[in-house]
C-alpha positions, 0 to 999 in steps of 0.5 A, spaced: 860 209 574 854 212 572 850 218 575 843 217 576 838 223 577 834 224 583 827 225 583 825 231 580 819 235 579 817 239 573 812 243 570 813 245 562 809 248 557 812 246 550 809 250 544 811 251 537 811 257 532 811 257 525 819 257 525 821 254 531 819 251 538 819 253 545 819 250 552 818 254 558 819 251 565 817 253 572 824 253 575 821 254 582 817 248 582 823 244 578 827 246 584 822 244 590 823 238 594 816 236 594 814 229 594 806 228 592 801 223 595 796 220 590 792 216 596 785 217 597 783 224 597 790 227 598 791 229 591 796 235 589 794 242 588 799 245 584 799 253 585 805 256 580 807 263 579 807 265 572 813 269 573 817 263 575 816 260 568 823 261 564 823 260 556 831 260 556 830 266 551 829 273 554 824 275 549 820 269 549 819 269 557 817 276 556 812 274 551 809 268 555 808 272 561 805 278 557 800 273 554 798 270 560 797 277 563 802 276 569 800 282 572 793 281 573 793 273 573 800 271 577 798 264 578 797 258 574 793 252 578 793 245 576 789 241 581 788 233 581 781 232 582 781 224 581 786 219 580 786 212 578 790 206 578 788 200 573 793 194 572 800 199 572 796 205 568 795 211 571 789 216 569 788 223 573 782 228 572 786 235 572 783 242 573 787 247 570 786 254 571 789 260 567 787 267 567 781 265 571 778 260 566 778 253 568 778 247 564 778 239 566 783 234 562 784 227 563 791 225 563 795 219 563 801 218 567 806 213 567 811 211 573 818 211 573 823 211 578 819 214 584 816 219 579 809 220 575 810 223 568 804 225 564 803 230 558 797 233 555 796 237 549 792 243 550 790 249 546 791 257 548 784 257 545 781 253 551 783 259 555 780 264 550 788 266 549 790 269 543 797 266 541 802 272 540 804 274 533 811 278 532 813 282 526 806 284 524 804 276 524 810 274 520 812 270 526 806 267 530 805 262 535 801 256 534 795 254 538 797 247 541 801 247 547 804 240 551 803 241 558 808 236 561 808 234 568 814 230 572 812 229 580 816 226 585 812 221 589 812 217 595 814 210 595 
């Protein structure tokens, strides 16, 4: 007998330092039971609290929140502006708002077991954010980030 994962929402930000990788997951969104529709103008607008991101390492989580200046900018917003489906392929124009800076990205999605999954390589510098450094610059975070989505959808 096998176990099957239920539909699950997820927003992850994955990144790299010069010595390792990190993954920060928004736990409140992951544990939400929201199901999204992509029909007509009824497109998702995700408002995520920076404080709900967990990088599975206290220092990394604190650095992540400090880098995004959580006390001044407590939310990160991901708004779907346009969504198209062509012969089984999905594409969305998504607006990401971080620290009062807005960038638009075209993201390809695929459907798997009542979920849409997609990812996009973005950069700290897209939002005028300087990636953090530690130990006088010996350890540094690279500019590239992978923004990954998994959205539970209606049948």
